[in-house]
All heavy atoms as a GROMACS GRO file, in nm:
protein
  558
    1MET      N    1   0.085  -0.117   0.000
    1MET     CA    2   0.000   0.000   0.000
    1MET      C    3   0.090   0.124   0.000
    1MET      O    4   0.190   0.130   0.070
    1MET     CB    5  -0.089   0.001   0.124
    1MET     CG    6  -0.170   0.128   0.134
    1MET     SD    7  -0.250   0.165   0.293
    1MET     CE    8  -0.300   0.010   0.356
    2LYS      N    9   0.051   0.223  -0.080
    2LYS     CA   10   0.124   0.349  -0.087
    2LYS      C   11   0.031   0.462  -0.042
    2LYS      O   12  -0.088   0.460  -0.073
    2LYS     CB   13   0.170   0.378  -0.229
    2LYS     CG   14   0.272   0.284  -0.283
    2LYS     CD   15   0.312   0.323  -0.422
    2LYS     CE   16   0.408   0.221  -0.482
    2LYS     NZ   17   0.445   0.255  -0.620
    3LYS      N   18   0.088   0.557   0.030
    3LYS     CA   19   0.013   0.677   0.070
    3LYS      C   20   0.099   0.800   0.044
    3LYS      O   21   0.221   0.796   0.061
    3LYS     CB   22  -0.024   0.671   0.218
    3LYS     CG   23  -0.135   0.575   0.251
    3LYS     CD   24  -0.184   0.597   0.392
    3LYS     CE   25  -0.303   0.508   0.420
    3LYS     NZ   26  -0.361   0.535   0.550
    4THR      N   27   0.032   0.909   0.008
    4THR     CA   28   0.100   1.036  -0.013
    4THR      C   29   0.051   1.134   0.092
    4THR      O   30  -0.068   1.142   0.119
    4THR     CB   31   0.070   1.090  -0.154
    4THR    OG1   32   0.114   0.994  -0.250
    4THR    CG2   33   0.143   1.222  -0.178
    5PHE      N   34   0.145   1.206   0.152
    5PHE     CA   35   0.114   1.302   0.258
    5PHE      C   36   0.165   1.440   0.221
    5PHE      O   37   0.274   1.453   0.166
    5PHE     CB   38   0.182   1.260   0.389
    5PHE     CG   39   0.142   1.123   0.437
    5PHE    CD1   40   0.213   1.011   0.398
    5PHE    CD2   41   0.033   1.106   0.520
    5PHE    CE1   42   0.179   0.884   0.443
    5PHE    CE2   43  -0.002   0.981   0.566
    5PHE     CZ   44   0.070   0.870   0.526
    6LYS      N   45   0.088   1.541   0.250
    6LYS     CA   46   0.132   1.681   0.237
    6LYS      C   47   0.214   1.710   0.363
    6LYS      O   48   0.169   1.684   0.475
    6LYS     CB   49   0.010   1.772   0.227
    6LYS     CG   50   0.043   1.917   0.213
    6LYS     CD   51   0.068   1.955   0.070
    6LYS     CE   52   0.085   2.105   0.060
    6LYS     NZ   53   0.205   2.144  -0.006
    7ILE      N   54   0.333   1.762   0.343
    7ILE     CA   55   0.424   1.785   0.457
    7ILE      C   56   0.474   1.928   0.457
    7ILE      O   57   0.452   2.004   0.363
    7ILE     CB   58   0.545   1.690   0.452
    7ILE    CG1   59   0.625   1.711   0.323
    7ILE    CG2   60   0.502   1.546   0.467
    7ILE    CD1   61   0.762   1.647   0.322
    8GLU      N   62   0.544   1.961   0.564
    8GLU     CA   63   0.617   2.087   0.572
    8GLU      C   64   0.758   2.055   0.618
    8GLU      O   65   0.778   1.998   0.725
    8GLU     CB   66   0.550   2.182   0.670
    8GLU     CG   67   0.610   2.320   0.670
    8GLU     CD   68   0.532   2.417   0.756
    8GLU    OE1   69   0.410   2.422   0.743
    8GLU    OE2   70   0.598   2.486   0.836
    9VAL      N   71   0.853   2.088   0.531
    9VAL     CA   72   0.994   2.067   0.561
    9VAL      C   73   1.069   2.191   0.512
    9VAL      O   74   1.033   2.250   0.411
    9VAL     CB   75   1.046   1.934   0.499
    9VAL    CG1   76   1.042   1.937   0.349
    9VAL    CG2   77   1.182   1.898   0.550
   10ASP      N   78   1.172   2.232   0.586
   10ASP     CA   79   1.238   2.361   0.564
   10ASP      C   80   1.334   2.370   0.446
   10ASP      O   81   1.349   2.476   0.387
   10ASP     CB   82   1.311   2.404   0.690
   10ASP     CG   83   1.216   2.432   0.806
   10ASP    OD1   84   1.100   2.465   0.780
   10ASP    OD2   85   1.259   2.420   0.922
   11CYS      N   86   1.401   2.260   0.412
   11CYS     CA   87   1.500   2.267   0.305
   11CYS      C   88   1.519   2.131   0.239
   11CYS      O   89   1.476   2.029   0.293
   11CYS     CB   90   1.634   2.320   0.358
   11CYS     SG   91   1.717   2.207   0.472
   12ALA      N   92   1.586   2.130   0.126
   12ALA     CA   93   1.608   2.005   0.052
   12ALA      C   94   1.695   1.909   0.131
   12ALA      O   95   1.672   1.788   0.130
   12ALA     CB   96   1.671   2.035  -0.083
   13ASN      N   97   1.795   1.960   0.200
   13ASN     CA   98   1.881   1.873   0.281
   13ASN      C   99   1.801   1.809   0.395
   13ASN      O  100   1.818   1.691   0.424
   13ASN     CB  101   2.000   1.951   0.336
   13ASN     CG  102   2.097   1.861   0.408
   13ASN    OD1  103   2.141   1.760   0.355
   13ASN    ND2  104   2.132   1.898   0.530
   14CYS      N  105   1.714   1.886   0.457
   14CYS     CA  106   1.629   1.833   0.564
   14CYS      C  107   1.539   1.722   0.510
   14CYS      O  108   1.520   1.618   0.575
   14CYS     CB  109   1.545   1.943   0.626
   14CYS     SG  110   1.641   2.074   0.704
   15ALA      N  111   1.483   1.744   0.391
   15ALA     CA  112   1.398   1.643   0.328
   15ALA      C  113   1.476   1.514   0.304
   15ALA      O  114   1.426   1.404   0.328
   15ALA     CB  115   1.340   1.696   0.198
   16ASN      N  116   1.601   1.528   0.260
   16ASN     CA  117   1.686   1.412   0.236
   16ASN      C  118   1.716   1.337   0.366
   16ASN      O  119   1.711   1.213   0.370
   16ASN     CB  120   1.816   1.455   0.168
   16ASN     CG  121   1.898   1.339   0.121
   16ASN    OD1  122   1.844   1.242   0.066
   16ASN    ND2  123   2.027   1.346   0.141
   17LEU      N  124   1.745   1.410   0.472
   17LEU     CA  125   1.772   1.347   0.601
   17LEU      C  126   1.649   1.272   0.653
   17LEU      O  127   1.660   1.160   0.703
   17LEU     CB  128   1.815   1.453   0.704
   17LEU     CG  129   1.950   1.519   0.681
   17LEU    CD1  130   1.969   1.635   0.779
   17LEU    CD2  131   2.063   1.419   0.695
   18VAL      N  132   1.533   1.335   0.639
   18VAL     CA  133   1.408   1.272   0.683
   18VAL      C  134   1.382   1.145   0.601
   18VAL      O  135   1.348   1.041   0.656
   18VAL     CB  136   1.290   1.371   0.673
   18VAL    CG1  137   1.157   1.299   0.690
   18VAL    CG2  138   1.304   1.482   0.776
   19GLU      N  139   1.398   1.155   0.471
   19GLU     CA  140   1.375   1.039   0.383
   19GLU      C  141   1.465   0.922   0.423
   19GLU      O  142   1.417   0.808   0.436
   19GLU     CB  143   1.402   1.076   0.239
   19GLU     CG  144   1.382   0.961   0.142
   19GLU     CD  145   1.406   1.002  -0.001
   19GLU    OE1  146   1.348   1.104  -0.046
   19GLU    OE2  147   1.480   0.930  -0.070
   20ASN      N  148   1.592   0.948   0.444
   20ASN     CA  149   1.686   0.842   0.482
   20ASN      C  150   1.646   0.778   0.615
   20ASN      O  151   1.658   0.656   0.631
   20ASN     CB  152   1.828   0.895   0.489
   20ASN     CG  153   1.885   0.927   0.353
   20ASN    OD1  154   1.840   0.873   0.252
   20ASN    ND2  155   1.981   1.017   0.349
   21GLU      N  156   1.599   0.858   0.708
   21GLU     CA  157   1.560   0.806   0.839
   21GLU      C  158   1.431   0.724   0.830
   21GLU      O  159   1.418   0.619   0.892
   21GLU     CB  160   1.544   0.921   0.939
   21GLU     CG  161   1.536   0.878   1.082
   21GLU     CD  162   1.660   0.806   1.134
   21GLU    OE1  163   1.771   0.834   1.089
   21GLU    OE2  164   1.642   0.720   1.224
   22ILE      N  165   1.336   0.772   0.751
   22ILE     CA  166   1.207   0.703   0.736
   22ILE      C  167   1.226   0.565   0.674
   22ILE      O  168   1.158   0.469   0.710
   22ILE     CB  169   1.110   0.789   0.651
   22ILE    CG1  170   1.065   0.910   0.733
   22ILE    CG2  171   0.990   0.708   0.605
   22ILE    CD1  172   0.987   1.011   0.652
   23LYS      N  173   1.319   0.554   0.580
   23LYS     CA  174   1.343   0.426   0.514
   23LYS      C  175   1.390   0.318   0.609
   23LYS      O  176   1.380   0.199   0.580
   23LYS     CB  177   1.444   0.444   0.400
   23LYS     CG  178   1.386   0.516   0.281
   23LYS     CD  179   1.489   0.530   0.170
   23LYS     CE  180   1.429   0.596   0.047
   23LYS     NZ  181   1.527   0.608  -0.061
   24LYS      N  182   1.441   0.357   0.726
   24LYS     CA  183   1.490   0.262   0.826
   24LYS      C  184   1.378   0.207   0.915
   24LYS      O  185   1.400   0.112   0.989
   24LYS     CB  186   1.594   0.330   0.916
   24LYS     CG  187   1.717   0.376   0.842
   24LYS     CD  188   1.808   0.450   0.937
   24LYS     CE  189   1.926   0.515   0.866
   24LYS     NZ  190   2.007   0.596   0.958
   25VAL      N  191   1.259   0.267   0.909
   25VAL     CA  192   1.148   0.227   0.996
   25VAL      C  193   1.095   0.091   0.953
   25VAL      O  194   1.069   0.068   0.834
   25VAL     CB  195   1.035   0.332   0.993
   25VAL    CG1  196   0.914   0.286   1.071
   25VAL    CG2  197   1.086   0.465   1.047
   26GLU      N  198   1.077   0.002   1.049
   26GLU     CA  199   1.020  -0.128   1.021
   26GLU      C  200   0.876  -0.110   0.973
   26GLU      O  201   0.798  -0.038   1.034
   26GLU     CB  202   1.022  -0.215   1.147
   26GLU     CG  203   0.978  -0.357   1.122
   26GLU     CD  204   0.991  -0.445   1.245
   26GLU    OE1  205   1.077  -0.417   1.331
   26GLU    OE2  206   0.914  -0.541   1.254
   27GLY      N  207   0.844  -0.174   0.863
   27GLY     CA  208   0.711  -0.161   0.805
   27GLY      C  209   0.708  -0.068   0.685
   27GLY      O  210   0.609  -0.063   0.613
   28VAL      N  211   0.816   0.006   0.664
   28VAL     CA  212   0.826   0.094   0.547
   28VAL      C  213   0.906   0.021   0.439
   28VAL      O  214   1.021  -0.016   0.461
   28VAL     CB  215   0.895   0.228   0.581
   28VAL    CG1  216   0.920   0.310   0.455
   28VAL    CG2  217   0.812   0.307   0.680
   29LYS      N  218   0.843  -0.001   0.325
   29LYS     CA  219   0.910  -0.066   0.212
   29LYS      C  220   0.994   0.035   0.136
   29LYS      O  221   1.105   0.006   0.095
   29LYS     CB  222   0.806  -0.130   0.121
   29LYS     CG  223   0.862  -0.214   0.012
   29LYS     CD  224   0.752  -0.286  -0.064
   29LYS     CE  225   0.810  -0.376  -0.171
   29LYS     NZ  226   0.702  -0.447  -0.242
   30ASP      N  227   0.938   0.156   0.116
   30ASP     CA  228   1.010   0.262   0.047
   30ASP      C  229   0.950   0.396   0.087
   30ASP      O  230   0.834   0.402   0.129
   30ASP     CB  231   1.002   0.244  -0.104
   30ASP     CG  232   1.103   0.330  -0.180
   30ASP    OD1  233   1.206   0.369  -0.120
   30ASP    OD2  234   1.077   0.360  -0.298
   31ALA      N  235   1.029   0.502   0.074
   31ALA     CA  236   0.981   0.637   0.106
   31ALA      C  237   1.048   0.737   0.015
   31ALA      O  238   1.161   0.715  -0.030
   31ALA     CB  239   1.010   0.670   0.252
   32ASN      N  240   0.977   0.846  -0.009
   32ASN     CA  241   1.028   0.953  -0.094
   32ASN      C  242   0.977   1.084  -0.037
   32ASN      O  243   0.857   1.105  -0.028
   32ASN     CB  244   0.981   0.932  -0.238
   32ASN     CG  245   1.045   1.029  -0.334
   32ASN    OD1  246   1.132   1.107  -0.297
   32ASN    ND2  247   1.003   1.023  -0.458
   33VAL      N  248   1.068   1.173   0.002
   33VAL     CA  249   1.033   1.304   0.056
   33VAL      C  250   1.086   1.409  -0.041
   33VAL      O  251   1.206   1.413  -0.069
   33VAL     CB  252   1.094   1.326   0.197
   33VAL    CG1  253   1.057   1.462   0.250
   33VAL    CG2  254   1.048   1.216   0.292
   34VAL      N  255   0.995   1.492  -0.093
   34VAL     CA  256   1.033   1.590  -0.195
   34VAL      C  257   1.010   1.731  -0.141
   34VAL      O  258   0.897   1.771  -0.113
   34VAL     CB  259   0.953   1.569  -0.326
   34VAL    CG1  260   0.997   1.669  -0.431
   34VAL    CG2  261   0.970   1.427  -0.375
   35PHE      N  262   1.120   1.805  -0.127
   35PHE     CA  263   1.112   1.942  -0.076
   35PHE      C  264   1.033   2.033  -0.168
   35PHE      O  265   0.950   2.112  -0.124
   35PHE     CB  266   1.253   1.997  -0.054
   35PHE     CG  267   1.256   2.144  -0.026
   35PHE    CD1  268   1.209   2.193   0.094
   35PHE    CD2  269   1.305   2.233  -0.119
   35PHE    CE1  270   1.210   2.329   0.121
   35PHE    CE2  271   1.308   2.369  -0.093
   35PHE     CZ  272   1.260   2.417   0.027
   36MET      N  273   1.057   2.025  -0.299
   36MET     CA  274   0.995   2.116  -0.395
   36MET      C  275   0.843   2.107  -0.395
   36MET      O  276   0.775   2.208  -0.408
   36MET     CB  277   1.048   2.090  -0.536
   36MET     CG  278   1.195   2.126  -0.552
   36MET     SD  279   1.232   2.300  -0.521
   36MET     CE  280   1.157   2.374  -0.663
   37THR      N  281   0.789   1.988  -0.381
   37THR     CA  282   0.643   1.971  -0.383
   37THR      C  283   0.584   1.964  -0.242
   37THR      O  284   0.462   1.964  -0.228
   37THR     CB  285   0.604   1.843  -0.459
   37THR    OG1  286   0.663   1.729  -0.395
   37THR    CG2  287   0.647   1.852  -0.604
   38GLN      N  288   0.672   1.955  -0.142
   38GLN     CA  289   0.629   1.942  -0.002
   38GLN      C  290   0.536   1.821   0.015
   38GLN      O  291   0.431   1.828   0.077
   38GLN     CB  292   0.560   2.070   0.046
   38GLN     CG  293   0.651   2.190   0.054
   38GLN     CD  294   0.749   2.184   0.169
   38GLN    OE1  295   0.712   2.179   0.285
   38GLN    NE2  296   0.878   2.181   0.138
   39LYS      N  297   0.580   1.708  -0.042
   39LYS     CA  298   0.505   1.584  -0.032
   39LYS      C  299   0.595   1.468   0.008
   39LYS      O  300   0.714   1.467  -0.023
   39LYS     CB  301   0.436   1.550  -0.165
   39LYS     CG  302   0.324   1.646  -0.197
   39LYS     CD  303   0.246   1.602  -0.317
   39LYS     CE  304   0.134   1.703  -0.341
   39LYS     NZ  305   0.057   1.671  -0.458
   40MET      N  306   0.536   1.373   0.076
   40MET     CA  307   0.605   1.252   0.117
   40MET      C  308   0.522   1.133   0.073
   40MET      O  309   0.403   1.127   0.100
   40MET     CB  310   0.622   1.251   0.269
   40MET     CG  311   0.676   1.121   0.324
   40MET     SD  312   0.701   1.124   0.503
   40MET     CE  313   0.532   1.128   0.562
   41LYS      N  314   0.587   1.040   0.003
   41LYS     CA  315   0.521   0.916  -0.036
   41LYS      C  316   0.582   0.804   0.045
   41LYS      O  317   0.704   0.792   0.054
   41LYS     CB  318   0.540   0.889  -0.185
   41LYS     CG  319   0.470   0.989  -0.273
   41LYS     CD  320   0.491   0.958  -0.420
   41LYS     CE  321   0.425   1.066  -0.504
   41LYS     NZ  322   0.445   1.044  -0.646
   42VAL      N  323   0.495   0.724   0.105
   42VAL     CA  324   0.540   0.610   0.186
   42VAL      C  325   0.475   0.484   0.131
   42VAL      O  326   0.353   0.479   0.114
   42VAL     CB  327   0.503   0.629   0.334
   42VAL    CG1  328   0.547   0.509   0.416
   42VAL    CG2  329   0.562   0.757   0.391
   43GLU      N  330   0.558   0.385   0.104
   43GLU     CA  331   0.507   0.254   0.064
   43GLU      C  332   0.527   0.160   0.182
   43GLU      O  333   0.639   0.144   0.231
   43GLU     CB  334   0.582   0.202  -0.059
   43GLU     CG  335   0.528   0.071  -0.110
   43GLU     CD  336   0.595   0.022  -0.237
   43GLU    OE1  337   0.678   0.096  -0.294
   43GLU    OE2  338   0.565  -0.091  -0.277
   44PHE      N  339   0.417   0.101   0.226
   44PHE     CA  340   0.420   0.014   0.343
   44PHE      C  341   0.442  -0.131   0.302
   44PHE      O  342   0.397  -0.174   0.196
   44PHE     CB  343   0.289   0.026   0.421
   44PHE     CG  344   0.262   0.164   0.471
   44PHE    CD1  345   0.184   0.252   0.399
   44PHE    CD2  346   0.314   0.207   0.591
   44PHE    CE1  347   0.158   0.380   0.444
   44PHE    CE2  348   0.291   0.335   0.639
   44PHE     CZ  349   0.213   0.422   0.565
   45GLU      N  350   0.507  -0.207   0.390
   45GLU     CA  351   0.523  -0.350   0.366
   45GLU      C  352   0.388  -0.419   0.383
   45GLU      O  353   0.299  -0.369   0.454
   45GLU     CB  354   0.625  -0.409   0.464
   45GLU     CG  355   0.766  -0.359   0.438
   45GLU     CD  356   0.867  -0.411   0.537
   45GLU    OE1  357   0.829  -0.478   0.636
   45GLU    OE2  358   0.986  -0.383   0.517
   46GLU      N  359   0.374  -0.532   0.319
   46GLU     CA  360   0.250  -0.611   0.326
   46GLU      C  361   0.217  -0.645   0.472
   46GLU      O  362   0.301  -0.692   0.547
   46GLU     CB  363   0.269  -0.742   0.248
   46GLU     CG  364   0.146  -0.824   0.231
   46GLU     CD  365   0.054  -0.772   0.123
   46GLU    OE1  366   0.103  -0.708   0.028
   46GLU    OE2  367  -0.067  -0.796   0.134
   47GLY      N  368   0.094  -0.614   0.513
   47GLY     CA  369   0.047  -0.647   0.647
   47GLY      C  370   0.092  -0.552   0.757
   47GLY      O  371   0.067  -0.577   0.874
   48ALA      N  372   0.159  -0.444   0.723
   48ALA     CA  373   0.208  -0.349   0.824
   48ALA      C  374   0.092  -0.271   0.884
   48ALA      O  375  -0.005  -0.238   0.816
   48ALA     CB  376   0.309  -0.254   0.762
   49ASP      N  377   0.103  -0.242   1.013
   49ASP     CA  378   0.005  -0.157   1.083
   49ASP      C  379   0.041  -0.012   1.049
   49ASP      O  380   0.134   0.045   1.106
   49ASP     CB  381   0.013  -0.182   1.233
   49ASP     CG  382  -0.082  -0.095   1.314
   49ASP    OD1  383  -0.154  -0.012   1.255
   49ASP    OD2  384  -0.084  -0.112   1.437
   50THR      N  385  -0.033   0.047   0.956
   50THR     CA  386   0.004   0.179   0.904
   50THR      C  387   0.004   0.287   1.012
   50THR      O  388   0.089   0.376   1.009
   50THR     CB  389  -0.087   0.221   0.788
   50THR    OG1  390  -0.222   0.220   0.831
   50THR    CG2  391  -0.070   0.127   0.669
   51GLU      N  392  -0.087   0.279   1.107
   51GLU     CA  393  -0.090   0.381   1.214
   51GLU      C  394   0.035   0.372   1.301
   51GLU      O  395   0.095   0.475   1.334
   51GLU     CB  396  -0.216   0.366   1.298
   51GLU     CG  397  -0.341   0.412   1.226
   51GLU     CD  398  -0.464   0.408   1.314
   51GLU    OE1  399  -0.451   0.422   1.438
   51GLU    OE2  400  -0.573   0.393   1.259
   52ALA      N  401   0.074   0.252   1.338
   52ALA     CA  402   0.194   0.234   1.420
   52ALA      C  403   0.319   0.274   1.342
   52ALA      O  404   0.410   0.338   1.398
   52ALA     CB  405   0.205   0.089   1.467
   53VAL      N  406   0.324   0.238   1.215
   53VAL     CA  407   0.438   0.274   1.132
   53VAL      C  408   0.449   0.426   1.120
   53VAL      O  409   0.557   0.483   1.135
   53VAL     CB  410   0.428   0.208   0.992
   53VAL    CG1  411   0.535   0.263   0.898
   53VAL    CG2  412   0.442   0.057   1.004
   54MET      N  413   0.336   0.494   1.095
   54MET     CA  414   0.339   0.639   1.081
   54MET      C  415   0.376   0.709   1.212
   54MET      O  416   0.440   0.814   1.210
   54MET     CB  417   0.206   0.690   1.027
   54MET     CG  418   0.185   0.660   0.880
   54MET     SD  419   0.323   0.710   0.774
   54MET     CE  420   0.320   0.888   0.795
   55ALA      N  421   0.338   0.652   1.324
   55ALA     CA  422   0.379   0.708   1.454
   55ALA      C  423   0.532   0.703   1.466
   55ALA      O  424   0.595   0.800   1.510
   55ALA     CB  425   0.312   0.633   1.568
   56GLU      N  426   0.591   0.592   1.426
   56GLU     CA  427   0.737   0.579   1.431
   56GLU      C  428   0.803   0.669   1.327
   56GLU      O  429   0.909   0.727   1.353
   56GLU     CB  430   0.778   0.432   1.408
   56GLU     CG  431   0.925   0.406   1.421
   56GLU     CD  432   0.983   0.431   1.560
   56GLU    OE1  433   0.908   0.432   1.660
   56GLU    OE2  434   1.106   0.450   1.570
   57VAL      N  435   0.741   0.682   1.210
   57VAL     CA  436   0.793   0.773   1.107
   57VAL      C  437   0.802   0.915   1.162
   57VAL      O  438   0.904   0.982   1.147
   57VAL     CB  439   0.704   0.767   0.980
   57VAL    CG1  440   0.729   0.887   0.890
   57VAL    CG2  441   0.728   0.637   0.904
   58MET      N  442   0.695   0.962   1.224
   58MET     CA  443   0.696   1.098   1.281
   58MET      C  444   0.801   1.114   1.389
   58MET      O  445   0.870   1.215   1.395
   58MET     CB  446   0.557   1.134   1.336
   58MET     CG  447   0.458   1.171   1.229
   58MET     SD  448   0.513   1.308   1.124
   58MET     CE  449   0.529   1.440   1.242
   59LYS      N  450   0.813   1.014   1.474
   59LYS     CA  451   0.911   1.019   1.583
   59LYS      C  452   1.052   1.033   1.527
   59LYS      O  453   1.129   1.119   1.570
   59LYS     CB  454   0.898   0.891   1.667
   59LYS     CG  455   0.993   0.881   1.782
   59LYS     CD  456   0.970   0.752   1.857
   59LYS     CE  457   1.078   0.727   1.959
   59LYS     NZ  458   1.063   0.596   2.022
   60ARG      N  459   1.085   0.951   1.429
   60ARG     CA  460   1.219   0.954   1.371
   60ARG      C  461   1.242   1.080   1.286
   60ARG      O  462   1.351   1.136   1.287
   60ARG     CB  463   1.245   0.830   1.288
   60ARG     CG  464   1.256   0.707   1.373
   60ARG     CD  465   1.312   0.594   1.295
   60ARG     NE  466   1.310   0.471   1.370
   60ARG     CZ  467   1.381   0.366   1.337
   60ARG    NH1  468   1.457   0.368   1.230
   60ARG    NH2  469   1.375   0.256   1.409
   61ALA      N  470   1.140   1.122   1.213
   61ALA     CA  471   1.154   1.241   1.130
   61ALA      C  472   1.181   1.364   1.216
   61ALA      O  473   1.266   1.447   1.184
   61ALA     CB  474   1.029   1.262   1.046
   62ARG      N  475   1.110   1.374   1.327
   62ARG     CA  476   1.130   1.489   1.417
   62ARG      C  477   1.264   1.483   1.490
   62ARG      O  478   1.314   1.586   1.535
   62ARG     CB  479   1.015   1.497   1.516
   62ARG     CG  480   0.888   1.543   1.448
   62ARG     CD  481   0.812   1.638   1.536
   62ARG     NE  482   0.706   1.702   1.464
   62ARG     CZ  483   0.578   1.689   1.492
   62ARG    NH1  484   0.541   1.611   1.592
   62ARG    NH2  485   0.488   1.753   1.420
   63LYS      N  486   1.319   1.364   1.500
   63LYS     CA  487   1.450   1.351   1.564
   63LYS      C  488   1.558   1.417   1.477
   63LYS      O  489   1.648   1.482   1.528
   63LYS     CB  490   1.485   1.204   1.585
   63LYS     CG  491   1.600   1.180   1.678
   63LYS     CD  492   1.624   1.033   1.702
   63LYS     CE  493   1.522   0.979   1.799
   63LYS     NZ  494   1.548   0.840   1.839
   64VAL      N  495   1.547   1.403   1.344
   64VAL     CA  496   1.647   1.462   1.254
   64VAL      C  497   1.607   1.603   1.208
   64VAL      O  498   1.693   1.682   1.170
   64VAL     CB  499   1.676   1.374   1.131
   64VAL    CG1  500   1.741   1.244   1.172
   64VAL    CG2  501   1.552   1.350   1.048
   65GLU      N  502   1.477   1.635   1.211
   65GLU     CA  503   1.428   1.767   1.169
   65GLU      C  504   1.310   1.805   1.257
   65GLU      O  505   1.195   1.769   1.229
   65GLU     CB  506   1.387   1.765   1.021
   65GLU     CG  507   1.328   1.894   0.970
   65GLU     CD  508   1.414   2.016   1.001
   65GLU    OE1  509   1.536   2.011   0.982
   65GLU    OE2  510   1.358   2.116   1.045
   66PRO      N  511   1.336   1.877   1.368
   66PRO     CA  512   1.231   1.909   1.466
   66PRO      C  513   1.110   1.984   1.408
   66PRO      O  514   1.000   1.973   1.463
   66PRO     CB  515   1.304   1.994   1.570
   66PRO     CG  516   1.448   1.958   1.555
   66PRO     CD  517   1.468   1.924   1.411
   67ASP      N  518   1.126   2.058   1.300
   67ASP     CA  519   1.016   2.134   1.243
   67ASP      C  520   0.933   2.055   1.143
   67ASP      O  521   0.834   2.107   1.089
   67ASP     CB  522   1.070   2.260   1.172
   67ASP     CG  523   1.130   2.358   1.271
   67ASP    OD1  524   1.090   2.356   1.388
   67ASP    OD2  525   1.220   2.434   1.231
   68PHE      N  526   0.968   1.931   1.115
   68PHE     CA  527   0.896   1.848   1.018
   68PHE      C  528   0.754   1.823   1.068
   68PHE      O  529   0.732   1.794   1.184
   68PHE     CB  530   0.967   1.715   0.999
   68PHE     CG  531   0.898   1.622   0.905
   68PHE    CD1  532   0.918   1.630   0.769
   68PHE    CD2  533   0.811   1.524   0.952
   68PHE    CE1  534   0.855   1.545   0.680
   68PHE    CE2  535   0.747   1.439   0.865
   68PHE     CZ  536   0.769   1.449   0.729
   69CYS      N  537   0.656   1.837   0.976
   69CYS     CA  538   0.520   1.802   1.013
   69CYS      C  539   0.440   1.754   0.892
   69CYS      O  540   0.473   1.787   0.778
   69CYS     CB  541   0.448   1.918   1.080
   69CYS     SG  542   0.415   2.059   0.976
   70ILE      N  543   0.341   1.673   0.920
   70ILE     CA  544   0.247   1.626   0.819
   70ILE      C  545   0.123   1.711   0.834
   70ILE      O  546   0.067   1.723   0.943
   70ILE     CB  547   0.215   1.477   0.837
   70ILE    CG1  548   0.340   1.392   0.816
   70ILE    CG2  549   0.105   1.435   0.740
   70ILE    CD1  550   0.321   1.245   0.841
   71LEU      N  551   0.080   1.771   0.725
   71LEU     CA  552  -0.036   1.860   0.728
   71LEU      C  553  -0.166   1.784   0.706
   71LEU      O  554  -0.172   1.681   0.651
   71LEU     CB  555  -0.022   1.970   0.623
   71LEU     CG  556   0.106   2.052   0.634
   71LEU    CD1  557   0.119   2.147   0.517
   71LEU    CD2  558   0.109   2.129   0.765
   0.00000   0.00000   0.00000
């Protein structure tokens, strides 16, 4: 399953850091964070609990970029 989220991230480097961190989350098959469009695409692994995965995604994203948010 893939989902697209509208996000707010301050710079392209921050988006890259967030993307790299999100890809490490268990349950995330792939992720793409684009600064120019302010969007994040997350592909979940089969059978993953999307709510739990997204909670961990937010936790890790804010660890590398405190101002990161999903709108």
